[in-house]
N, C-alpha and C positions, 0 to 999 in steps of 0.2 A: 693675328694670333693663331697659334696652333691649338691651344687648349680649348676644348668645348665645355659647355656648362657641366658642373659636377666634377671638373678636374680630369676628365678622361679625354682621350684623343682617338682619332681613327687612323693613325699612321700605320701604314703597311710596309713602307720602304723608307729607310732612314740611313743617311750618309754621315760618316765621321771623317773629318779631315784633321790629321796630325801627321806631318810629313817626317819629322825627325826630332831630336836625336834619340839615342837609346833610353837614357833616363827620362826624357820628356814623354816619349811614347809610353813607358811604364807608368808614369804619373797620370796618364790619361786613361789607363785600363780600368780603374775603379769606377770612373764615371760611365764608361761604355758598358761595363759589367752591369751596373745598376739600370742603365737604359735597356739592356738585353732582358733583364728580369722584369722590367716594366712593360716591355713589348715582346713577349716570348714568341709570338707567331710572326713577328715582322721580319722582312728581308733587310738585313743590315749590311752596309758596305763600308769600307774604309780606304781612303786614299793615303798612301804611305810611300816613302822613298824605298826603292828596291833594296838597298843595303840593310834595311831594318825589317824586311818582310818576315824573317824567321821569328820575330816576336809575336806574329799573328798566325803563321802558317808554316808547318814543317816542310822541309825540302821534299820535292817529289809529290806533294799533295796538290790536288786540283784547287785552284784559287776561286772557284765558284761552285756553289751547290750546298747540299745539306751539311750542317755542322757535324764535326766529329772530334775525337780527342786531338787529332793533328791540326785541326782548325776550329777551336772550340767556341770562338766568340762571335765571328761574323760570317755571313754567307758569301760575301764577295770581297776579295782583296784586289784593289786597283793600284798598280805600282807606277811611280813616276821616277824620273832621273833628271831632276831639274838642273843640277850643275852640269852634267854631261851634255844635256840638250842645249843648254845655253852656250856651251863651247863649240857646238857643231850645228848651228842653225842653218848653215848653208848645205847641209847634207840631206839628200833625199831620204836616206834611211832614218835620219832623226825625225823628219816630218811624218814618215810612215808610222814610226813608233808612237808619236804624239797623237796622230789621227786614230790609231788602233785603240789606244787607251781612252781617248775621249769619246769615241763611239761606244765603247763598253759602258762608260759612266753614264752617258746620256741614254743609252738603251735600257738601263736599269730603272729609269723614270722615278727617281727618288722624290718623295714628297717634301722632305725636310733635310737640311744639311746643317751640321753643327761643326763650326770651326773652333777647335781647341788649341790652335797654335797662335792665332792673333798676329800673323804676318800678312803683308800685302799679298804675297803669293798664295798662301793658304786660303785667304778670304776670296781671292779671285777664283780659285779652283772651286770652292764651295758654291759661289754664285754661278759659275759657268756650268755647274752640274745640271742645271735646269730645275732644281728644287724650287718650289713656290715660296718656301720659308727658309731663310738662312740665319742661323743663330750664332752669335758670338759675343764676346765680352765688350762692354761699352767703352772700356779703356784698354785696348789691345796693346801689345808690345810695340807694334808699329801703328801709330795712331791713324793713318789713312785707311787702314784695314776696315775700320768701322763703317766706312762709306759703302761697303759691299754687303752689309748685314740688313736684312729686313726686320730683325728682332735683336737689337743690342740689349745685353743683360748686364747689370751691375754685379760683378763677381764678389762673392763674400768668402770670408775665411782667411786664415793666415797661411796655411800650407797650400802649395800649388794643387795637391790632390783635392782639398776642400774647395778651392776656387773652381777647378774643373767640374766638380760635382754641382756647384751652385749654378754654373752656366747650363749644364745639361738638364738641371731641374726645370728650367723654362719650357722644355719640350713636354714634360709630363704634367706640370701644373702643381706640383708639390715638391718638398725638399727630398732629394735623394740622399741615401747614406752609403758609405763605402761598403763594398762587398769583397770577399776574398776572390781574387782574380784567377781566371783560368788561362794558363799559358800552354802552348802547343806541346804535345808529347811526340817526339820523334823516336820510334822504336829502334831504328838503326843507330841513332846517337846514344840512346840509353844503353844499348848492348856494347857500343865501342867504349863508353865511359866505364861501364862495369868491368870490362876486360882490362882497361888501363889501370883502374884502381886496384884490381887484383894483382896485376903484374907489379905494381909499385908497392904492394903491401900496405895499402891505405884502408883502414877501417874508420876509426875516429879521426877526422881531419878538419882543419880550418882552411878557408880560402883567404889568402892575403892578396891585396891588390895595390901594388905600389904605384900604378899609373893613375893619371887624371887628365882631364881635358887640357889643362895648361899648368905651367910650372908653379904658380902661386898656390895651387890647390894640393901640390904633392908634398907629402911628408917624406923624408929621405929614405930611399930604397934600402940603404944599409940597415936602417933601424927596423924595417920589416923583417930582415934576416935575423936580427937579434930577438925580435918578438918570437919568431919561429923557434929559435934555440930554447927560449923559456917555455913555450908551449910544449915542446917535446919532452921536457922533464915531467909534464903532467900527463904524458901518454898520448898527446895529440900531435900528429904530423901536420905539415902545412903544404898546401898547393899555392904556388904563386901564379896568379892569373896573368897572362901576358897578352895584351891587346895589340893591335896593329901599331908598329913603330915603337913598341915598348920593350923590345928584346934586351936592350942594354940595362934597363931598370931591373928586369927579371934576373939577369945574370948577376948584377951587383948584389941584389937581395939573396940570391941563391948562394953566392960565395960567402956572404956574411952569416948564413944560416948553419954553416959547418955540417952540411949533409942532412939537416932536419927539414929542409923544404925542397920542393921539386917544382920547376917552372913548367907551365902547361899553356900552350898556344892552341886555341880551339875555335870552332865556329860558334855562332850564337846558340844554335840547337844543342851543341855539346856542352856549352856553358850552362845552359838551362838544366841539362841533365845532371851535370856534376854538382851544381849548386843545390839541387833538390836533396843531395846526399850529404851535404856538409853539416857539421855541428856548429859552425860559427863563421862569420865573415868579418874581416877587418879591412878597412879602407876608407878613402875620403869620398867627397861628393862626386861620384861617378855612376855611370850606367850600371856596371856590375853590382855596386852597392845597392842601388834601387831594385835591381832584379832580386837580390837576396831578400830584401824587405818584403817584396811582393810574394815571394815564396815562403815567407814567415820564418826565415832562418834568422837567428839572433845575430845582431850587428853591433860591432864596435866602430863607430864613425868618427873619423879624425877630420875636424873642420878648421878651415882657415878663413879666407876672405868671403866665402858664401855663407848665407844665413841658414842655420839648421832649422829655424822655426818655419821657414818657407821650403827648404829643400832637404830636410833631414830624413832619416829612415822613417817610413810610415807603415804602421799596421803590424809591427813586429816588436819583440823584446829588443831593447837596444840601450846602449850607453853612448852618449854623444860627448866627445871631448873637444872643447874649443877654448882657447885662451881669451879672456875678456878683452885683451888688448887688440885682438884681431878686428880690423875695420871691414865692414861689409862692402864688397866691391866685386864687380864682374869684369873688371879690366883684365885682359889676358896677359898678364905679366909673366915673364919666363922664370923669374927668380922666385924661390919659395917664400911664402908669407913668413916674415921674421917672427911674428908672435906665435905662429903655429909650431915653430921650431922649438919653442919652450915646452911643448908637450913631450914628455920623456918616454922612453921605452917602458919604464916601470909603470907609468900611468896607463899605458895601453895594455900591458900584461895583467895589471890588476883588474881592469874592466873586463878583459877576456876571461880571466879565471872566474870572475863573479858570474858572468853569463853562462859559462860552462857548468858551474856549480848549480845554478838554478835549473838548467836542463837536466841535471841528474837528480834533482830533488834534494840537494844538500843545502846546508845552511851556508848562506853567502858570507864571505869575508867582509868585514866592515872597512869602509874607507877611513883613512886617517888624515 
């Protein structure tokens, strides 16, 4: 056990393992924030996939050393590229990268590692770190992962944020509660987004996100454009967030908006910067939606096959729209969830107007 008598610990070096993806990393942040506050003097590290590193560290910032606004949460960011390394195991360069990363992890001499992914690969990485205690859920997503834990913990709570907090609590010896998370501030990205917004004439704006991880979670792009039209009548312009390979969705929504929405393709740091300035976020179960919630931006969440009780917006004002006929499933089907299609444009607009009115201190319209 890590915990000493009285519920205190002597941990000076603590490692977090959560490799991906965007929404899952964001769901991990409240637990890590709580651990940071429990161990304010500890050296904390995080192993993460390179493509998501901007959620922890602004571009151009050293990945090791004293914390700062550009790397506010952890002292050391260790990056891996599991998929790319797996494709090129015959390459000397690949093995040099693996050795460099692993030498850094082992050199940190972590006393405890917390795996908040629950996959075999994350559990192995946590174990190979050399930490004497490896903490993870007793019922991980990939059941063999528990073989690598020295301290399996029964996760509690419905929402994944609560489950992560309950696992992290085993390190401290008492229940941790969610804290407002700190995300990196990239001054260059902040300036670029301020300039872009000024050029686009955007002051009060909403972010609409027509993309999602797979087709079953996507509400039709054309309807996002129609929502943008309606919001424009209330004096709110819309930005259409365009993630990788989502250009066609953004173009479809932009066309349907009649000029009231503008597509924006940006980096993670730029998305953090522009989301901080938004009045509202509208979208499905996606990383950008969870980012908006983490930044405490009001959210209209449109759900289909995934369960909002587990994956919904956490820690912010929100309205979740889900048809009771939607069946919970993580099957990556290409076709939209049929029950989700019953959610109309007027339903989303009503929820959006309600949240905007609350933000302005106005009386909210009543649902009928």
